C-alpha positions as CSV (number, residue, x, y, z in Angstrom):
1,X,-161.2,136.5,131.3
2,X,-159.0,136.2,128.3
3,X,-160.9,137.5,125.3
4,X,-160.6,135.2,122.0
5,X,-160.3,136.6,118.4
6,X,-163.5,136.0,116.4
7,X,-162.1,132.8,114.6
8,X,-161.0,131.3,117.8
9,X,-164.4,132.2,119.4
10,X,-166.2,130.5,116.3
11,X,-164.2,127.5,117.4
12,X,-165.5,127.8,121.0
13,X,-169.1,127.9,119.9
14,X,-168.7,124.8,117.7
15,X,-166.9,123.1,120.6
16,X,-169.7,123.8,122.9
17,X,-172.5,122.9,120.5
18,X,-170.6,119.6,119.9
19,X,-170.4,118.9,123.6
20,X,-174.2,119.7,124.2
21,X,-175.4,117.6,121.2
22,X,-173.4,114.5,122.3
23,X,-174.2,115.3,126.1
24,X,-170.4,114.4,126.9
25,X,-168.1,115.8,129.3
26,X,-166.0,117.5,126.7
27,X,-166.3,119.1,123.1
28,X,-163.5,120.2,120.6
29,X,-163.5,122.0,117.5
30,X,-160.3,122.5,115.2
31,X,-159.6,125.0,112.3
32,X,-157.4,123.6,109.5
33,X,-154.9,125.4,107.4
34,X,-157.4,126.0,104.8
35,X,-160.0,127.7,107.4
36,X,-162.5,124.8,107.5
37,X,-163.6,123.7,110.8
38,X,-164.3,120.5,112.4
39,X,-166.3,119.7,115.7
40,X,-166.6,116.8,117.8
41,X,-167.8,115.4,121.2
42,X,-166.0,112.5,123.0
43,X,-166.6,108.9,121.7
44,X,-167.3,106.3,124.6
45,X,-168.0,103.1,123.2
46,X,-166.9,99.8,124.2
47,X,-165.0,99.2,121.1
48,X,-163.8,102.8,120.5
49,X,-162.9,105.6,123.1
50,X,-161.7,109.0,121.8
51,X,-161.4,112.5,123.4
52,X,-163.3,115.2,121.9
53,X,-160.1,116.5,120.5
54,X,-159.0,113.2,119.1
55,X,-162.4,112.8,117.4
56,X,-162.0,116.3,116.0
57,X,-158.8,115.5,114.6
58,X,-160.0,112.3,113.0
59,X,-162.7,114.1,111.3
60,X,-160.5,116.7,110.0
61,X,-157.8,114.2,108.7
62,X,-160.3,111.9,107.1
63,X,-161.5,115.1,105.4
64,X,-158.4,115.7,103.8
65,X,-156.8,118.4,106.2
66,X,-153.0,118.8,105.9
67,X,-152.3,121.2,108.8
68,X,-154.1,123.0,111.7
69,X,-153.9,126.3,112.9
70,X,-155.9,126.4,116.3
71,X,-158.3,124.2,118.1
72,X,-160.7,124.7,121.2
73,X,-161.2,122.0,123.8
74,X,-164.1,122.6,126.3
75,X,-164.2,120.6,129.1
76,X,-160.9,119.0,128.8
77,X,-157.4,118.6,130.1
78,X,-153.9,119.5,128.8
79,X,-153.1,115.8,129.2
80,X,-155.5,115.1,126.4
81,X,-154.1,112.5,124.1
82,X,-155.6,114.7,121.1
83,X,-153.0,117.0,122.0
84,X,-150.2,114.7,120.5
85,X,-152.4,114.4,117.3
86,X,-152.5,118.0,116.8
87,X,-148.8,118.3,117.6
88,X,-148.1,115.5,114.9
89,X,-149.8,117.1,112.2
90,X,-148.9,120.9,113.0
91,X,-146.4,121.6,115.8
92,X,-147.2,125.2,116.0
93,X,-151.1,125.0,116.3
94,X,-152.6,127.0,119.1
95,X,-154.6,124.7,121.4
96,X,-157.2,126.8,123.7
97,X,-158.7,125.0,126.8
98,X,-161.8,126.3,128.4
99,X,-164.1,125.3,131.2
100,X,-167.6,124.0,130.3
101,X,-168.8,127.8,130.7
102,X,-166.2,128.8,127.8
103,X,-163.7,130.5,130.2
104,X,-160.3,130.2,129.1
105,X,-158.0,128.8,131.6
106,X,-154.9,127.8,129.3
107,X,-153.8,128.8,125.9
108,X,-150.6,126.8,124.6
109,X,-148.8,127.2,121.4
110,X,-145.4,125.9,120.0
111,X,-143.5,128.0,122.3
112,X,-144.8,126.8,125.4
113,X,-145.5,122.9,124.8
114,X,-143.6,120.0,123.3
115,X,-145.3,116.7,122.8
116,X,-143.6,113.3,122.6
117,X,-145.9,111.7,120.2
118,X,-144.7,108.0,120.6
119,X,-145.8,108.2,124.2
120,X,-148.4,110.8,124.0
121,X,-146.9,112.7,126.9
122,X,-147.3,116.4,126.9
123,X,-144.5,118.5,128.4
124,X,-144.9,122.0,129.6
125,X,-141.7,124.3,128.9
């Protein structure tokens, strides 16, 4: 199992907490370039649908974040539309994907991933 550094592990704990609080299928947490963290669960309203990562990015941006260092997504997928949002703000940010138990199954950074922000398509490289 991949060991996370303490700061990324903090994001994992926050993402799992957000998932638990909302009772959703996924949770996410993101750290901005000032070291502040934001966590969110998925939003499934009739009028608004956001993945957990999209919700975390929205919380960060609406709080004044100007860049991201890293994000953790628990119970999500690489095809998450939030990846495009992270990449639009900070193409170099690391995004860690874990299963619901917190086991890391994918870590992507700027050398491994490009995103077409217009179509929100993710391309491995």
